[in-house]
All heavy atoms as a GROMACS GRO file, in nm:
protein
  582
    1MET      N    1   0.741  -3.141   0.038
    1MET     CA    2   0.821  -3.026  -0.029
    1MET      C    3   0.956  -3.016   0.037
    1MET      O    4   0.951  -3.022   0.159
    1MET     CB    5   0.734  -2.910  -0.022
    1MET     CG    6   0.791  -2.788  -0.100
    1MET     SD    7   0.674  -2.657  -0.144
    1MET     CE    8   0.580  -2.629  -0.018
    2GLY      N    9   1.051  -3.007  -0.030
    2GLY     CA   10   1.185  -2.984   0.025
    2GLY      C   11   1.213  -2.853   0.083
    2GLY      O   12   1.141  -2.754   0.060
    3VAL      N   13   1.325  -2.843   0.164
    3VAL     CA   14   1.353  -2.721   0.235
    3VAL      C   15   1.380  -2.614   0.136
    3VAL      O   16   1.338  -2.505   0.150
    3VAL     CB   17   1.474  -2.747   0.341
    3VAL    CG1   18   1.522  -2.611   0.409
    3VAL    CG2   19   1.422  -2.853   0.441
    4ILE      N   20   1.468  -2.645   0.037
    4ILE     CA   21   1.514  -2.560  -0.057
    4ILE      C   22   1.394  -2.488  -0.138
    4ILE      O   23   1.384  -2.375  -0.160
    4ILE     CB   24   1.613  -2.612  -0.152
    4ILE    CG1   25   1.736  -2.660  -0.088
    4ILE    CG2   26   1.651  -2.512  -0.267
    4ILE    CD1   27   1.825  -2.552  -0.023
    5GLN      N   28   1.295  -2.580  -0.174
    5GLN     CA   29   1.180  -2.549  -0.251
    5GLN      C   30   1.095  -2.453  -0.156
    5GLN      O   31   1.039  -2.343  -0.208
    5GLN     CB   32   1.099  -2.655  -0.288
    5GLN     CG   33   0.980  -2.627  -0.393
    5GLN     CD   34   0.918  -2.754  -0.435
    5GLN    OE1   35   0.943  -2.865  -0.383
    5GLN    NE2   36   0.826  -2.743  -0.545
    6THR      N   37   1.080  -2.477  -0.032
    6THR     CA   38   1.012  -2.391   0.059
    6THR      C   39   1.068  -2.250   0.063
    6THR      O   40   1.003  -2.148   0.060
    6THR     CB   41   1.002  -2.453   0.198
    6THR    OG1   42   0.947  -2.582   0.182
    6THR    CG2   43   0.925  -2.367   0.294
    7TYR      N   44   1.202  -2.240   0.080
    7TYR     CA   45   1.270  -2.113   0.090
    7TYR      C   46   1.256  -2.036  -0.050
    7TYR      O   47   1.238  -1.914  -0.040
    7TYR     CB   48   1.419  -2.127   0.122
    7TYR     CG   49   1.428  -2.183   0.263
    7TYR    CD1   50   1.541  -2.272   0.290
    7TYR    CD2   51   1.344  -2.152   0.368
    7TYR    CE1   52   1.546  -2.318   0.426
    7TYR    CE2   53   1.356  -2.199   0.491
    7TYR     CZ   54   1.467  -2.282   0.523
    7TYR     OH   55   1.482  -2.326   0.650
    8TYR      N   56   1.252  -2.109  -0.155
    8TYR     CA   57   1.240  -2.052  -0.284
    8TYR      C   58   1.098  -1.986  -0.295
    8TYR      O   59   1.091  -1.864  -0.344
    8TYR     CB   60   1.261  -2.156  -0.392
    8TYR     CG   61   1.234  -2.107  -0.534
    8TYR    CD1   62   1.325  -2.028  -0.592
    8TYR    CD2   63   1.112  -2.144  -0.610
    8TYR    CE1   64   1.311  -1.983  -0.724
    8TYR    CE2   65   1.097  -2.098  -0.731
    8TYR     CZ   66   1.196  -2.021  -0.795
    8TYR     OH   67   1.171  -1.984  -0.914
    9TYR      N   68   0.991  -2.052  -0.255
    9TYR     CA   69   0.860  -2.001  -0.263
    9TYR      C   70   0.843  -1.883  -0.164
    9TYR      O   71   0.781  -1.790  -0.193
    9TYR     CB   72   0.765  -2.106  -0.248
    9TYR     CG   73   0.742  -2.202  -0.353
    9TYR    CD1   74   0.733  -2.342  -0.326
    9TYR    CD2   75   0.721  -2.158  -0.482
    9TYR    CE1   76   0.716  -2.428  -0.437
    9TYR    CE2   77   0.714  -2.238  -0.583
    9TYR     CZ   78   0.712  -2.376  -0.566
    9TYR     OH   79   0.693  -2.464  -0.675
   10LEU      N   80   0.904  -1.900  -0.049
   10LEU     CA   81   0.896  -1.780   0.052
   10LEU      C   82   0.964  -1.662  -0.012
   10LEU      O   83   0.918  -1.551   0.012
   10LEU     CB   84   0.953  -1.825   0.177
   10LEU     CG   85   0.875  -1.925   0.263
   10LEU    CD1   86   0.949  -1.972   0.382
   10LEU    CD2   87   0.740  -1.852   0.307
   11THR      N   88   1.084  -1.681  -0.067
   11THR     CA   89   1.140  -1.568  -0.128
   11THR      C   90   1.064  -1.504  -0.246
   11THR      O   91   1.055  -1.377  -0.250
   11THR     CB   92   1.281  -1.619  -0.183
   11THR    OG1   93   1.362  -1.675  -0.086
   11THR    CG2   94   1.364  -1.499  -0.245
   12ILE      N   95   1.006  -1.575  -0.314
   12ILE     CA   96   0.917  -1.522  -0.429
   12ILE      C   97   0.795  -1.448  -0.379
   12ILE      O   98   0.773  -1.335  -0.420
   12ILE     CB   99   0.869  -1.644  -0.523
   12ILE    CG1  100   0.977  -1.696  -0.602
   12ILE    CG2  101   0.750  -1.593  -0.616
   12ILE    CD1  102   0.943  -1.808  -0.687
   13ILE      N  103   0.733  -1.497  -0.276
   13ILE     CA  104   0.625  -1.433  -0.205
   13ILE      C  105   0.673  -1.298  -0.143
   13ILE      O  106   0.605  -1.197  -0.165
   13ILE     CB  107   0.560  -1.517  -0.098
   13ILE    CG1  108   0.484  -1.638  -0.173
   13ILE    CG2  109   0.466  -1.434  -0.012
   13ILE    CD1  110   0.442  -1.743  -0.074
   14ALA      N  111   0.782  -1.301  -0.074
   14ALA     CA  112   0.837  -1.174  -0.018
   14ALA      C  113   0.874  -1.073  -0.117
   14ALA      O  114   0.838  -0.957  -0.105
   14ALA     CB  115   0.961  -1.215   0.076
   15VAL      N  116   0.937  -1.119  -0.225
   15VAL     CA  117   0.972  -1.022  -0.326
   15VAL      C  118   0.853  -0.962  -0.396
   15VAL      O  119   0.841  -0.845  -0.414
   15VAL     CB  120   1.060  -1.086  -0.427
   15VAL    CG1  121   1.083  -1.004  -0.553
   15VAL    CG2  122   1.196  -1.110  -0.368
   16ALA      N  123   0.747  -1.045  -0.410
   16ALA     CA  124   0.617  -0.996  -0.466
   16ALA      C  125   0.558  -0.895  -0.380
   16ALA      O  126   0.503  -0.793  -0.425
   16ALA     CB  127   0.529  -1.110  -0.505
   17ILE      N  128   0.553  -0.916  -0.247
   17ILE     CA  129   0.486  -0.831  -0.157
   17ILE      C  130   0.556  -0.696  -0.156
   17ILE      O  131   0.500  -0.585  -0.156
   17ILE     CB  132   0.477  -0.895  -0.010
   17ILE    CG1  133   0.366  -1.005  -0.028
   17ILE    CG2  134   0.440  -0.800   0.089
   17ILE    CD1  135   0.372  -1.084   0.101
   18VAL      N  136   0.695  -0.700  -0.147
   18VAL     CA  137   0.771  -0.573  -0.141
   18VAL      C  138   0.762  -0.495  -0.282
   18VAL      O  139   0.741  -0.375  -0.266
   18VAL     CB  140   0.917  -0.604  -0.112
   18VAL    CG1  141   1.008  -0.493  -0.124
   18VAL    CG2  142   0.941  -0.666   0.033
   19THR      N  143   0.740  -0.570  -0.388
   19THR     CA  144   0.736  -0.503  -0.512
   19THR      C  145   0.595  -0.433  -0.516
   19THR      O  146   0.585  -0.324  -0.563
   19THR     CB  147   0.752  -0.601  -0.629
   19THR    OG1  148   0.876  -0.663  -0.615
   19THR    CG2  149   0.728  -0.535  -0.757
   20LEU      N  150   0.500  -0.497  -0.475
   20LEU     CA  151   0.362  -0.439  -0.479
   20LEU      C  152   0.360  -0.320  -0.382
   20LEU      O  153   0.297  -0.226  -0.410
   20LEU     CB  154   0.257  -0.546  -0.436
   20LEU     CG  155   0.218  -0.644  -0.545
   20LEU    CD1  156   0.125  -0.747  -0.492
   20LEU    CD2  157   0.162  -0.578  -0.659
   21THR      N  158   0.434  -0.332  -0.266
   21THR     CA  159   0.437  -0.216  -0.174
   21THR      C  160   0.506  -0.096  -0.233
   21THR      O  161   0.459   0.008  -0.223
   21THR     CB  162   0.504  -0.266  -0.045
   21THR    OG1  163   0.425  -0.371   0.009
   21THR    CG2  164   0.509  -0.157   0.053
   22LEU      N  165   0.606  -0.133  -0.312
   22LEU     CA  166   0.683  -0.019  -0.369
   22LEU      C  167   0.599   0.045  -0.481
   22LEU      O  168   0.609   0.168  -0.495
   22LEU     CB  169   0.820  -0.066  -0.429
   22LEU     CG  170   0.933  -0.083  -0.335
   22LEU    CD1  171   1.041  -0.164  -0.414
   22LEU    CD2  172   0.980   0.035  -0.282
   23ILE      N  173   0.528  -0.031  -0.560
   23ILE     CA  174   0.435   0.039  -0.661
   23ILE      C  175   0.334   0.114  -0.588
   23ILE      O  176   0.306   0.224  -0.634
   23ILE     CB  177   0.362  -0.085  -0.733
   23ILE    CG1  178   0.481  -0.151  -0.821
   23ILE    CG2  179   0.261  -0.032  -0.828
   23ILE    CD1  180   0.432  -0.283  -0.893
   24CYS      N  181   0.268   0.064  -0.490
   24CYS     CA  182   0.171   0.140  -0.413
   24CYS      C  183   0.226   0.272  -0.358
   24CYS      O  184   0.163   0.382  -0.360
   24CYS     CB  185   0.100   0.065  -0.303
   24CYS     SG  186  -0.006  -0.068  -0.376
   25CYS      N  187   0.353   0.263  -0.298
   25CYS     CA  188   0.414   0.382  -0.230
   25CYS      C  189   0.458   0.478  -0.351
   25CYS      O  190   0.435   0.596  -0.328
   25CYS     CB  191   0.539   0.344  -0.166
   25CYS     SG  192   0.501   0.260   0.000
   26GLY      N  193   0.501   0.436  -0.452
   26GLY     CA  194   0.530   0.522  -0.574
   26GLY      C  195   0.408   0.601  -0.612
   26GLY      O  196   0.414   0.716  -0.647
   27TYR      N  197   0.284   0.529  -0.625
   27TYR     CA  198   0.165   0.592  -0.663
   27TYR      C  199   0.130   0.697  -0.565
   27TYR      O  200   0.080   0.805  -0.608
   27TYR     CB  201   0.054   0.484  -0.682
   27TYR     CG  202  -0.074   0.549  -0.729
   27TYR    CD1  203  -0.095   0.589  -0.862
   27TYR    CD2  204  -0.171   0.558  -0.638
   27TYR    CE1  205  -0.214   0.651  -0.901
   27TYR    CE2  206  -0.294   0.615  -0.681
   27TYR     CZ  207  -0.311   0.663  -0.810
   27TYR     OH  208  -0.437   0.720  -0.832
   28ALA      N  209   0.136   0.663  -0.449
   28ALA     CA  210   0.100   0.758  -0.339
   28ALA      C  211   0.187   0.882  -0.339
   28ALA      O  212   0.134   1.008  -0.326
   28ALA     CB  213   0.109   0.690  -0.198
   29ILE      N  214   0.320   0.863  -0.363
   29ILE     CA  215   0.406   0.981  -0.379
   29ILE      C  216   0.381   1.067  -0.487
   29ILE      O  217   0.375   1.188  -0.490
   29ILE     CB  218   0.554   0.935  -0.380
   29ILE    CG1  219   0.600   0.872  -0.240
   29ILE    CG2  220   0.647   1.038  -0.419
   29ILE    CD1  221   0.733   0.807  -0.232
   30GLY      N  222   0.343   1.010  -0.602
   30GLY     CA  223   0.303   1.078  -0.722
   30GLY      C  224   0.180   1.165  -0.692
   30GLY      O  225   0.163   1.279  -0.741
   31GLN      N  226   0.090   1.101  -0.616
   31GLN     CA  227  -0.039   1.173  -0.598
   31GLN      C  228  -0.016   1.288  -0.491
   31GLN      O  229  -0.083   1.391  -0.503
   31GLN     CB  230  -0.146   1.077  -0.535
   31GLN     CG  231  -0.194   0.977  -0.638
   31GLN     CD  232  -0.267   1.048  -0.746
   31GLN    OE1  233  -0.345   1.144  -0.729
   31GLN    NE2  234  -0.238   0.997  -0.869
   32LEU      N  235   0.080   1.266  -0.394
   32LEU     CA  236   0.115   1.377  -0.304
   32LEU      C  237   0.182   1.492  -0.378
   32LEU      O  238   0.159   1.605  -0.336
   32LEU     CB  239   0.211   1.317  -0.196
   32LEU     CG  240   0.143   1.242  -0.082
   32LEU    CD1  241   0.243   1.175   0.010
   32LEU    CD2  242   0.045   1.334  -0.009
   33ARG      N  243   0.264   1.470  -0.478
   33ARG     CA  244   0.328   1.574  -0.554
   33ARG      C  245   0.220   1.655  -0.628
   33ARG      O  246   0.220   1.781  -0.619
   33ARG     CB  247   0.416   1.519  -0.663
   33ARG     CG  248   0.546   1.466  -0.595
   33ARG     CD  249   0.638   1.423  -0.709
   33ARG     NE  250   0.767   1.367  -0.648
   33ARG     CZ  251   0.842   1.287  -0.716
   33ARG    NH1  252   0.820   1.256  -0.846
   33ARG    NH2  253   0.951   1.244  -0.664
   34ARG      N  254   0.116   1.585  -0.682
   34ARG     CA  255   0.011   1.654  -0.743
   34ARG      C  256  -0.071   1.734  -0.643
   34ARG      O  257  -0.106   1.851  -0.674
   34ARG     CB  258  -0.078   1.559  -0.816
   34ARG     CG  259  -0.195   1.616  -0.896
   34ARG     CD  260  -0.282   1.516  -0.972
   34ARG     NE  261  -0.343   1.429  -0.877
   34ARG     CZ  262  -0.465   1.443  -0.810
   34ARG    NH1  263  -0.529   1.558  -0.821
   34ARG    NH2  264  -0.514   1.349  -0.738
   35PHE      N  265  -0.090   1.676  -0.523
   35PHE     CA  266  -0.171   1.739  -0.424
   35PHE      C  267  -0.102   1.865  -0.373
   35PHE      O  268  -0.157   1.966  -0.348
   35PHE     CB  269  -0.186   1.642  -0.306
   35PHE     CG  270  -0.259   1.703  -0.184
   35PHE    CD1  271  -0.393   1.724  -0.182
   35PHE    CD2  272  -0.174   1.733  -0.073
   35PHE    CE1  273  -0.450   1.774  -0.068
   35PHE    CE2  274  -0.245   1.784   0.053
   35PHE     CZ  275  -0.377   1.804   0.048
   36HIS      N  276   0.030   1.862  -0.358
   36HIS     CA  277   0.117   1.973  -0.316
   36HIS      C  278   0.115   2.075  -0.431
   36HIS      O  279   0.116   2.204  -0.394
   36HIS     CB  280   0.258   1.932  -0.282
   36HIS     CG  281   0.334   2.047  -0.223
   36HIS    ND1  282   0.309   2.086  -0.093
   36HIS    CD2  283   0.458   2.098  -0.253
   36HIS    CE1  284   0.396   2.173  -0.060
   36HIS    NE2  285   0.479   2.188  -0.148
   37ARG      N  286   0.118   2.053  -0.554
   37ARG     CA  287   0.122   2.138  -0.657
   37ARG      C  288  -0.010   2.221  -0.670
   37ARG      O  289  -0.013   2.335  -0.703
   37ARG     CB  290   0.154   2.071  -0.791
   37ARG     CG  291   0.293   2.066  -0.845
   37ARG     CD  292   0.300   2.023  -0.988
   37ARG     NE  293   0.202   1.922  -1.027
   37ARG     CZ  294   0.233   1.791  -1.048
   37ARG    NH1  295   0.367   1.763  -1.050
   37ARG    NH2  296   0.147   1.711  -1.082
   38GLU      N  297  -0.114   2.148  -0.635
   38GLU     CA  298  -0.245   2.210  -0.647
   38GLU      C  299  -0.269   2.303  -0.522
   38GLU      O  300  -0.384   2.358  -0.519
   38GLU     CB  301  -0.352   2.109  -0.661
   38GLU     CG  302  -0.353   2.038  -0.793
   38GLU     CD  303  -0.453   1.926  -0.808
   38GLU    OE1  304  -0.522   1.898  -0.707
   38GLU    OE2  305  -0.458   1.865  -0.912
   39GLY      N  306  -0.184   2.313  -0.437
   39GLY     CA  307  -0.197   2.403  -0.315
   39GLY      C  308  -0.251   2.334  -0.196
   39GLY      O  309  -0.316   2.407  -0.114
   40GLY      N  310  -0.242   2.205  -0.180
   40GLY     CA  311  -0.296   2.134  -0.063
   40GLY      C  312  -0.213   2.171   0.059
   40GLY      O  313  -0.104   2.229   0.048
   41ASP      N  314  -0.273   2.142   0.168
   41ASP     CA  315  -0.213   2.177   0.300
   41ASP      C  316  -0.078   2.090   0.322
   41ASP      O  317  -0.089   1.968   0.295
   41ASP     CB  318  -0.306   2.147   0.409
   41ASP     CG  319  -0.261   2.202   0.543
   41ASP    OD1  320  -0.168   2.282   0.545
   41ASP    OD2  321  -0.313   2.151   0.642
   42ALA      N  322   0.026   2.156   0.358
   42ALA     CA  323   0.159   2.081   0.377
   42ALA      C  324   0.144   1.980   0.489
   42ALA      O  325   0.206   1.880   0.485
   42ALA     CB  326   0.267   2.188   0.403
   43LEU      N  327   0.071   2.016   0.605
   43LEU     CA  328   0.062   1.919   0.715
   43LEU      C  329  -0.006   1.787   0.668
   43LEU      O  330   0.041   1.688   0.701
   43LEU     CB  331  -0.022   1.987   0.822
   43LEU     CG  332  -0.049   1.898   0.941
   43LEU    CD1  333   0.091   1.846   1.005
   43LEU    CD2  334  -0.131   1.966   1.042
   44VAL      N  335  -0.103   1.798   0.587
   44VAL     CA  336  -0.177   1.684   0.531
   44VAL      C  337  -0.080   1.599   0.449
   44VAL      O  338  -0.066   1.473   0.463
   44VAL     CB  339  -0.298   1.718   0.455
   44VAL    CG1  340  -0.362   1.594   0.383
   44VAL    CG2  341  -0.404   1.783   0.552
   45ALA      N  342  -0.006   1.669   0.364
   45ALA     CA  343   0.094   1.591   0.281
   45ALA      C  344   0.198   1.519   0.366
   45ALA      O  345   0.232   1.411   0.333
   45ALA     CB  346   0.160   1.689   0.182
   46TRP      N  347   0.249   1.588   0.474
   46TRP     CA  348   0.343   1.524   0.553
   46TRP      C  349   0.289   1.406   0.630
   46TRP      O  350   0.351   1.308   0.651
   46TRP     CB  351   0.404   1.626   0.657
   46TRP     CG  352   0.517   1.704   0.602
   46TRP    CD1  353   0.518   1.832   0.557
   46TRP    CD2  354   0.648   1.661   0.578
   46TRP    NE1  355   0.628   1.873   0.505
   46TRP    CE2  356   0.721   1.773   0.518
   46TRP    CE3  357   0.720   1.542   0.594
   46TRP    CZ2  358   0.849   1.759   0.475
   46TRP    CZ3  359   0.848   1.534   0.561
   46TRP    CH2  360   0.908   1.641   0.500
   47LEU      N  361   0.165   1.419   0.679
   47LEU     CA  362   0.092   1.307   0.746
   47LEU      C  363   0.083   1.187   0.656
   47LEU      O  364   0.100   1.071   0.688
   47LEU     CB  365  -0.029   1.348   0.810
   47LEU     CG  366  -0.028   1.446   0.925
   47LEU    CD1  367  -0.166   1.492   0.960
   47LEU    CD2  368   0.031   1.376   1.047
   48ILE      N  369   0.030   1.210   0.524
   48ILE     CA  370   0.017   1.096   0.435
   48ILE      C  371   0.154   1.040   0.399
   48ILE      O  372   0.170   0.919   0.399
   48ILE     CB  373  -0.054   1.147   0.323
   48ILE    CG1  374  -0.192   1.192   0.340
   48ILE    CG2  375  -0.057   1.045   0.205
   48ILE    CD1  376  -0.277   1.260   0.239
   49THR      N  377   0.256   1.119   0.386
   49THR     CA  378   0.388   1.071   0.356
   49THR      C  379   0.439   0.981   0.468
   49THR      O  380   0.493   0.880   0.441
   49THR     CB  381   0.491   1.189   0.330
   49THR    OG1  382   0.431   1.265   0.213
   49THR    CG2  383   0.622   1.129   0.290
   50GLY      N  384   0.422   1.032   0.584
   50GLY     CA  385   0.464   0.952   0.704
   50GLY      C  386   0.387   0.810   0.711
   50GLY      O  387   0.446   0.716   0.745
   51ALA      N  388   0.259   0.822   0.686
   51ALA     CA  389   0.189   0.696   0.694
   51ALA      C  390   0.227   0.605   0.583
   51ALA      O  391   0.245   0.477   0.609
   51ALA     CB  392   0.036   0.722   0.674
   52VAL      N  393   0.255   0.649   0.456
   52VAL     CA  394   0.298   0.558   0.355
   52VAL      C  395   0.441   0.500   0.390
   52VAL      O  396   0.459   0.381   0.371
   52VAL     CB  397   0.307   0.647   0.218
   52VAL    CG1  398   0.383   0.561   0.115
   52VAL    CG2  399   0.158   0.672   0.177
   53ALA      N  400   0.524   0.589   0.434
   53ALA     CA  401   0.657   0.546   0.480
   53ALA      C  402   0.652   0.432   0.590
   53ALA      O  403   0.720   0.332   0.579
   53ALA     CB  404   0.739   0.656   0.519
   54LEU      N  405   0.564   0.449   0.683
   54LEU     CA  406   0.540   0.350   0.788
   54LEU      C  407   0.494   0.227   0.743
   54LEU      O  408   0.541   0.118   0.780
   54LEU     CB  409   0.450   0.417   0.895
   54LEU     CG  410   0.443   0.337   1.023
   54LEU    CD1  411   0.576   0.348   1.103
   54LEU    CD2  412   0.334   0.412   1.123
   55VAL      N  413   0.395   0.225   0.650
   55VAL     CA  414   0.345   0.104   0.594
   55VAL      C  415   0.451   0.023   0.516
   55VAL      O  416   0.458  -0.088   0.525
   55VAL     CB  417   0.219   0.138   0.501
   55VAL    CG1  418   0.195   0.010   0.416
   55VAL    CG2  419   0.099   0.178   0.589
   56PHE      N  420   0.532   0.114   0.433
   56PHE     CA  421   0.639   0.040   0.375
   56PHE      C  422   0.741  -0.021   0.461
   56PHE      O  423   0.776  -0.141   0.438
   56PHE     CB  424   0.716   0.141   0.276
   56PHE     CG  425   0.836   0.081   0.202
   56PHE    CD1  426   0.810  -0.001   0.099
   56PHE    CD2  427   0.952   0.120   0.252
   56PHE    CE1  428   0.936  -0.061   0.041
   56PHE    CE2  429   1.069   0.066   0.183
   56PHE     CZ  430   1.066  -0.019   0.080
   57VAL      N  431   0.789   0.040   0.568
   57VAL     CA  432   0.887  -0.010   0.657
   57VAL      C  433   0.822  -0.130   0.725
   57VAL      O  434   0.890  -0.244   0.751
   57VAL     CB  435   0.926   0.101   0.757
   57VAL    CG1  436   1.000   0.026   0.879
   57VAL    CG2  437   1.009   0.203   0.689
   58PHE      N  438   0.692  -0.128   0.759
   58PHE     CA  439   0.634  -0.244   0.831
   58PHE      C  440   0.631  -0.364   0.748
   58PHE      O  441   0.658  -0.476   0.798
   58PHE     CB  442   0.492  -0.199   0.877
   58PHE     CG  443   0.413  -0.305   0.942
   58PHE    CD1  444   0.435  -0.350   1.072
   58PHE    CD2  445   0.320  -0.380   0.868
   58PHE    CE1  446   0.376  -0.461   1.135
   58PHE    CE2  447   0.246  -0.480   0.934
   58PHE     CZ  448   0.273  -0.519   1.058
   59ILE      N  449   0.581  -0.350   0.615
   59ILE     CA  450   0.564  -0.462   0.525
   59ILE      C  451   0.704  -0.516   0.497
   59ILE      O  452   0.723  -0.645   0.498
   59ILE     CB  453   0.480  -0.432   0.411
   59ILE    CG1  454   0.335  -0.391   0.446
   59ILE    CG2  455   0.503  -0.542   0.296
   59ILE    CD1  456   0.246  -0.356   0.326
   60THR      N  457   0.800  -0.427   0.466
   60THR     CA  458   0.932  -0.481   0.431
   60THR      C  459   1.000  -0.553   0.550
   60THR      O  460   1.051  -0.664   0.537
   60THR     CB  461   1.024  -0.362   0.382
   60THR    OG1  462   0.966  -0.298   0.281
   60THR    CG2  463   1.158  -0.405   0.346
   61ALA      N  464   0.998  -0.488   0.674
   61ALA     CA  465   1.051  -0.558   0.788
   61ALA      C  466   0.977  -0.690   0.828
   61ALA      O  467   1.050  -0.791   0.870
   61ALA     CB  468   1.037  -0.456   0.912
   62THR      N  469   0.857  -0.694   0.799
   62THR     CA  470   0.778  -0.821   0.832
   62THR      C  471   0.823  -0.937   0.730
   62THR      O  472   0.849  -1.039   0.774
   62THR     CB  473   0.624  -0.793   0.825
   62THR    OG1  474   0.586  -0.697   0.901
   62THR    CG2  475   0.557  -0.924   0.851
   63CYS      N  476   0.834  -0.902   0.608
   63CYS     CA  477   0.879  -1.001   0.512
   63CYS      C  478   1.024  -1.045   0.546
   63CYS      O  479   1.050  -1.160   0.537
   63CYS     CB  480   0.871  -0.942   0.368
   63CYS     SG  481   0.711  -0.926   0.306
   64VAL      N  482   1.109  -0.949   0.575
   64VAL     CA  483   1.244  -0.986   0.604
   64VAL      C  484   1.256  -1.065   0.737
   64VAL      O  485   1.320  -1.180   0.744
   64VAL     CB  486   1.331  -0.868   0.616
   64VAL    CG1  487   1.475  -0.890   0.671
   64VAL    CG2  488   1.360  -0.795   0.479
   65GLY      N  489   1.174  -1.036   0.827
   65GLY     CA  490   1.168  -1.109   0.959
   65GLY      C  491   1.115  -1.251   0.947
   65GLY      O  492   1.175  -1.339   1.000
   66VAL      N  493   1.016  -1.270   0.859
   66VAL     CA  494   0.966  -1.394   0.838
   66VAL      C  495   1.064  -1.485   0.762
   66VAL      O  496   1.094  -1.609   0.797
   66VAL     CB  497   0.825  -1.397   0.749
   66VAL    CG1  498   0.793  -1.524   0.698
   66VAL    CG2  499   0.727  -1.335   0.841
   67LEU      N  500   1.126  -1.431   0.666
   67LEU     CA  501   1.237  -1.504   0.591
   67LEU      C  502   1.353  -1.538   0.674
   67LEU      O  503   1.399  -1.663   0.684
   67LEU     CB  504   1.283  -1.430   0.477
   67LEU     CG  505   1.186  -1.427   0.348
   67LEU    CD1  506   1.248  -1.330   0.251
   67LEU    CD2  507   1.163  -1.570   0.306
   68ILE      N  508   1.394  -1.442   0.767
   68ILE     CA  509   1.502  -1.476   0.855
   68ILE      C  510   1.468  -1.584   0.968
   68ILE      O  511   1.536  -1.666   0.990
   68ILE     CB  512   1.554  -1.350   0.925
   68ILE    CG1  513   1.628  -1.270   0.822
   68ILE    CG2  514   1.647  -1.386   1.058
   68ILE    CD1  515   1.669  -1.128   0.883
   69GLY      N  516   1.339  -1.575   1.009
   69GLY     CA  517   1.287  -1.669   1.100
   69GLY      C  518   1.281  -1.813   1.041
   69GLY      O  519   1.322  -1.907   1.102
   70PHE      N  520   1.237  -1.824   0.915
   70PHE     CA  521   1.226  -1.953   0.852
   70PHE      C  522   1.370  -2.011   0.814
   70PHE      O  523   1.391  -2.125   0.834
   70PHE     CB  524   1.153  -1.947   0.721
   70PHE     CG  525   1.006  -1.953   0.741
   70PHE    CD1  526   0.914  -1.860   0.695
   70PHE    CD2  527   0.944  -2.073   0.803
   70PHE    CE1  528   0.780  -1.866   0.716
   70PHE    CE2  529   0.808  -2.083   0.822
   70PHE     CZ  530   0.728  -1.979   0.777
   71LEU      N  531   1.462  -1.926   0.778
   71LEU     CA  532   1.588  -1.966   0.760
   71LEU      C  533   1.661  -2.021   0.882
   71LEU      O  534   1.732  -2.115   0.892
   71LEU     CB  535   1.687  -1.856   0.690
   71LEU     CG  536   1.650  -1.825   0.554
   71LEU    CD1  537   1.731  -1.696   0.503
   71LEU    CD2  538   1.677  -1.939   0.456
   72GLY      N  539   1.644  -1.954   1.000
   72GLY     CA  540   1.695  -1.986   1.126
   72GLY      C  541   1.632  -2.118   1.165
   72GLY      O  542   1.699  -2.206   1.222
   73HIS      N  543   1.515  -2.138   1.143
   73HIS     CA  544   1.430  -2.258   1.191
   73HIS      C  545   1.476  -2.377   1.103
   73HIS      O  546   1.505  -2.482   1.149
   73HIS     CB  547   1.286  -2.237   1.185
   73HIS     CG  548   1.206  -2.358   1.215
   73HIS    ND1  549   1.202  -2.406   1.349
   73HIS    CD2  550   1.128  -2.456   1.136
   73HIS    CE1  551   1.132  -2.513   1.349
   73HIS    NE2  552   1.077  -2.539   1.231
   74GLY      N  553   1.496  -2.345   0.974
   74GLY     CA  554   1.530  -2.455   0.885
   74GLY      C  555   1.671  -2.501   0.907
   74GLY      O  556   1.706  -2.620   0.895
   75SER      N  557   1.764  -2.400   0.941
   75SER     CA  558   1.905  -2.446   0.959
   75SER      C  559   1.918  -2.525   1.091
   75SER      O  560   2.000  -2.604   1.115
   75SER     CB  561   1.994  -2.329   0.957
   75SER     OG  562   1.963  -2.233   1.059
   76ALA      N  563   1.831  -2.487   1.186
   76ALA     CA  564   1.833  -2.552   1.316
   76ALA      C  565   1.784  -2.706   1.309
   76ALA      O  566   1.827  -2.796   1.377
   76ALA     CB  567   1.752  -2.486   1.414
   77GLN      N  568   1.696  -2.732   1.202
   77GLN     CA  569   1.638  -2.858   1.192
   77GLN      C  570   1.747  -2.958   1.112
   77GLN      O  571   1.737  -3.078   1.124
   77GLN     CB  572   1.512  -2.859   1.090
   77GLN     CG  573   1.390  -2.782   1.160
   77GLN     CD  574   1.338  -2.866   1.272
   77GLN    OE1  575   1.343  -2.988   1.265
   77GLN    NE2  576   1.288  -2.797   1.364
   78SER      N  577   1.824  -2.896   1.037
   78SER     CA  578   1.918  -2.978   0.958
   78SER      C  579   2.031  -3.030   1.047
   78SER      O  580   2.080  -2.977   1.136
   78SER     CB  581   1.984  -2.898   0.844
   78SER     OG  582   1.878  -2.852   0.762
   0.00000   0.00000   0.00000
């Protein structure tokens, strides 16, 4: 498999992972709004929001880091 094809597949995988993470985060935010409207505890809502944001940042940063690492490694090989 060529270098360009490898980067192409890695980009598709990274975009798919980030998209799925955004969908899950959007669903969690929608549920938090409903939870808050129904009179749920504000502290619980903030804790869940912080956890969802942390997961999103972790997954996004990991995907970007992997792609940057592969790009750096691929350009060093050429």
